N, C-alpha and C positions, 0 to 999 in steps of 0.2 A: 323372962322367957320361961314357958312351962317345961315340964320334964320331957314331954314328947318332942317339942321343938328343939330342945337342947340336944337330945339324942340324934335327931334328924340332922341337925347342923354338923355334929361330929361325923356322922355317916357321910354326908355330902362332901365334907372337907377332905376326906381321904379315899373316897370311892374311886374305882377305876372307871371314870366316865368315858363315853365314846364320842363326845362332841369334839371336833378338831378345829383348830384355828386355820381359817382359810389362808391367812398370810404366811403360814409356815408349811402348809401342805404342798406336796409335789404336784406339778401340773399333770393333767391326764393326757393331753394331746402329744403324741410323738412327733407331730409335724413341726413343733416349735423347738425340737431338740434333734440331736444326731440320731438317725435311724438306720445307720449303716452297720454292716457286719463287723466293722472294726471298733465300734463303740464298746466301752467297758462292760456294759450289761448285755451285749449281743450274744448271749449264749442261751439257746433254747432249753427249757427245762425238760424237753423231750429228747434232748441230745442231738437235735438237728436244726439247722437254721431254715425253718419254713414259717415265715411270719405272715400275719394278716392284719389288716387295718380296720379297727373297729369304727373309725369315723367314716368309712365308706358305706356302712350300713346303719349307723346310729348317729344321731345328733346328741352330743354329750354336753350336759350343763356344766358350767364352771364352778357352781356353788357346791360346797361339800356338805353332805347330809350328816356324816359321822365317820368314825374310823374304828377299825377293829385291831386285832393283834398284828395283822400283816398288811393292811391296806386302807385306802380311803374309799368312801362310797358317794356316788353322785346319781342324779336322775339322768335318764337318757330316753330318746324317742326313736323307735324304728322308722327309718326314712321311708320304707316301702309301705308299712301298714299303719303307722301312726301310733302303735302301741307304746305306752309309757312303761318304762322298766327302771330297774336300779342296776348300776354297774359298780362292782368292787374292783379297784385298780391296785395291783400289787407291784411295787417297784422291785425288780429282780435283784438289783445290786445292794439292796438294803441289808445291813449286817444281820438283822433279825430274821431275814427270809431265807428259807432253805428250799431249793427246788423240789425236793422230795415231798415236802409238806404241802406245797401248792398243788402238785400232781395228785396227792392223796385227797385233798379237799375236793378237787374237781371230780375225781373218780367216785368219791362217796356221794357227792351231790347228784351225779348221774344215776345212782341207784336209789335215791330217795324220791318216793312218789307218794306224798301224804298231804292232805289238805291243810295241815297245820305246820308244814315245813315249806319254806320258800323254794319255789321251783328253779332249777337251773335251766335257763333259756338259751344261752349261747356262751361260747368261750373264744377269746381272741388273744393272740400273743404277738407282740412286736419286739423290737430290739431291747426295749427297756422295761416294758410292763407286761403283765398278764391281766386281762380284763375278763371278769366273770359277770355275766349278765343274768339277773334273776328277776323274780316278781318285784314290783314296786308296791310297798305298803305305805299308805298316805296317813295313817292314823297315829303315827309316832310310836315312840318306845314305851313299853310298860314302865320303865324307870321314870320317865317324865310324868306319867300319870300318877305314880306313887308320890312323887315330890309335890305335885299339884294338890292331890287329895290330902296329904299329910299336913301341908302348910295351911290349908284353908279350913280344915275340919275343926269344929268346936264341940263335937259330940263323940260318943264312943259307940262302935269302934272308930278309931281315929283315921282309918285309911279306907280300904274297900269294905263294903258290906259283905257278909258271908255269902249272900247270893251271888254277888259279883265275883268274889274270890273263887267259889266252887266252879263257876262257869269257866274261868281261866284255867283252874287246876284240871278240870275235866279234859279240856283240849290239850293242855300241856302233857298230861299223863298219857293220853292216847298216842301222841306223837312219840313220847319216850318209849312206850311199849312197842311201837312200830320199829323204832330204831334198834332197840335192844334185841327184838326178835330177829332182826336182820344183822345182828352182830356188829352194830355200830354204836360207839360210845361218844357222846358229844363233848364232854369234859369241860364245857364252859357255859353251862346253863345259868343265866342271870337275867334280870329285868332288861338290861341293855340289849340283850340278844333275843328279846321277844317283842315283836312289833304287832300293832293293830293294823289290820288290812285297810280299814276305812276309819273315818271319824265318827261313825255311828256308835251309839251307846252300847249296842250289842254286837259290835264288830268282832269277827273271828280273829284269832291270833295266828302269827307265823313265827316259827323259830328260824333264826338266821345264823350266819357265821359258823361254818364248820372248819375254821382254820386250825382248831386244836383237836378236832374229832379224829377218830381212827377206828379201824376194824379191830375187833378183839374177840377171839374165839373162846376165851375163857380158860385156856389150858395153862398159860403162863401169866402171872400177875404183871400189870403195868408198873413201871418204876419211876417214870419221869414226872417230876412235880410240875404240873401245869394248872392253869385256871386263874380265877380271880379270888383273892384272899377270903372275902366274906362268904363265898359259896364253896370253898374248897373243903372236901371231906377230910377227916383226920387221917384216914388210911392213905390218902394221897400224900400227905405230909410225911407219912412213915414209909413211903415209897414201896407200897405193896397193896395194889388195889385192882378192882375190876369194874364192871359196868354199874354196880350199885352206887358208885360215887355220884352218878347223875341224880339218884333219888335223894341223896343228902342235899344236893343243890335245890331240888324241888321243894324239900322241906323248909329250907331257908327262905325261898321265895314265898311259900305259903305264910310263913311267920311274918315276913315284911308286908305282905298284902293286907294283913289284919291290923298291924300296929304301926307300920311306917318306918321301922328301923330294923337292922339285922339282929339276930339272937346272939351272935358272937362278934364282939367289936374290939377296937383298939385304936390308939392314937397313930399307929403306923402298922405296916405289914407284920412286923415281928410280934407285936402285941396281939394283933388279930389272930395270928397262927397259934400263939400260946392259948388264947381264949378258945379257939376251936379244939385244940388238943385237950384242954381241961374239960370241955364238954358240959359245963354247968348251964343247963337250959332253965331259964326263968320266964315266968309269965306275970310281970308286975300287975298288981290288981288295978292300978289306976288306968292302964291302957287296955287291959284284958277283961275287965269286969262285965262288959256287954257281950262277950263271946260265949259260944256254946262249949260244953264239955267235949262234944264230938270233934270240934275244930282243934282243940288243944291236944286231944288224943291222937288225931291224925298227924299233927306236927311231931309229937313225941315219938311216934312209931316210924317216922322218917329220919329224925335227928337222933338215931341210935348209933353210938360209937362203934359197935360191933356190926360190920356190914352183913354178917350172916343172919342177924336178927332184924335187920332193916326190911321194911316192906319193899316188894318188887313193884313195878309199875302196875301190873295187873292186880295185885293185892290192894294197892292204893286206890285204884279205880273201884274196887269193891268195898272200900271202907264206908261205914254208915254215913259219914259226913258228906261224901260224894253221892252215894246212892240215894240218900234221902232228899238231896237237893235237886238232883238231875231227874226231874219228873215231867217237865213240860217239853213239848215238841221242839222248841227253839234250842234246847240244850243239845239236841242230837242233830241239828241242822248240818247237813254236809257230811255226816258220819255214816259210812256205808254199813250195811248189816253185817258184813264180814268182820268189821272192827268193833261193833257194839260190844260192850263189856259183858252183856248177858249171853252172848254167843261165842265168846272166847276170841283167841287170836287167829287171824287168817292163816291159811296154809302158807308156809314159808315160800317166798318167791312168786306166789300167785299174782299179787298186785303189781309187782314190778313187771312181770311178763306181759300182763294185759295192758299196761299203761305206756309201753314204749311207742312213741309216735315217730312220724317221719322226721320232725325237727330234731328229736332226740338222737335218732340214728345219724342225722347230719352232723350233730355235735361230736358224736363218737368218731365218725370218719375223719373229722377235722383234727380231733384231739389225739387219737390213738396213732 
C-alpha cells in the first residue's frame, strides 16, 4: 500500500461519515407509531401541540440517504407537483436533540437564500419527529468524490486537479461569505456536508446541515466545542472562537481536495485534537510535488492558528489561487453580480428581502 493510500485508509477508518445503516435508523412515518398527544415525544418544539402530517403532502422514500448530527435524510416527492426533494427527519425524544437547536436550524435556513446553500422548502412537525424538507442533490457528497478520486489516482495531484478544486472553493467561499455577512456561522463545514447538485462533471455544490449553525454577532466569543475533529479549528478546542472557525474548515477541505487526506490526523479524536492544537502543517513532497505555490500559500493562510491572522472569506476569494483560476464564464454561472468578488459583498439583507416567496411565507406562518 502506498503512502497516500495508507493515509487515506487511516482517515476513512476514523472519519465521522454520514452514511447510516437502514436497519438501525428510525422510521420516518408516524403512521406506524403512536401519534397521539400522550406519546413521550408529543411535545412541540414551539411549545404548543399543533402538528402536521408530512405524508399528506409528500411521498417519503424508506431508503436512508445519510445522517447528520441530529437526524436521517431521505428522498421525498411532492404529491401535488411531483417535485423531488430531500427530507431530514429529527426524532424529538433522542437524547442528543435539543428543541432549541432544531428551532434555530429552521430559523437560520429560513434566512439563507444563496445558490450554494440548500433551500428550505417546507417544515412539518408531528408527535415524534420534525421533518425539514430541502432541495434534493443527486450528485452525492464531496466526501465520496474524494474517496473515489484518491483511491483510483495513479498520478499527482492524487485527488482533484487544481482547476476542479478552485471551482469548488470559489462556490464554497461565496456561500461562507454570504453566511458570515448575515451573521451566521456554520460550525460544521466538511466534505460530508457539501453535496453536488447533479452528476454532471461541472455540477454546482450545495452546503447542507445547519444543525450546528448559529447566529453570532461577534460581540461575545462562542465557547461550546462542536464540529467534526478533522475540521475543528484550534480556537474552538480552546473554547473561545468566532466565525473565522469556518475558514479553518475551508482550509482543511482545500488541503484534502488536493491530496486526499486531512492535514491534522490521529488514530482517534483525542490524537486528532492534539494534532490540530499542535498545528504543524506539512506538504509532503510525494503528494504535493505537482501542486502550485499559490495553492499551498492559500492553504497556509487559512490554516493559521491565530484567527486574527487568518483570511476572511472575502480575502480568500481575492487570493491569487482563486482569482487566477476563476477566469472562464462557467466559474461564475449562477453567481449574481451583487455577489461577484470584484464588486464586493451585497448590501446586508437585500438578497433575503428580495427572495422571500409565497411558499417561504407559508413556511413561516406554519412554523412561527
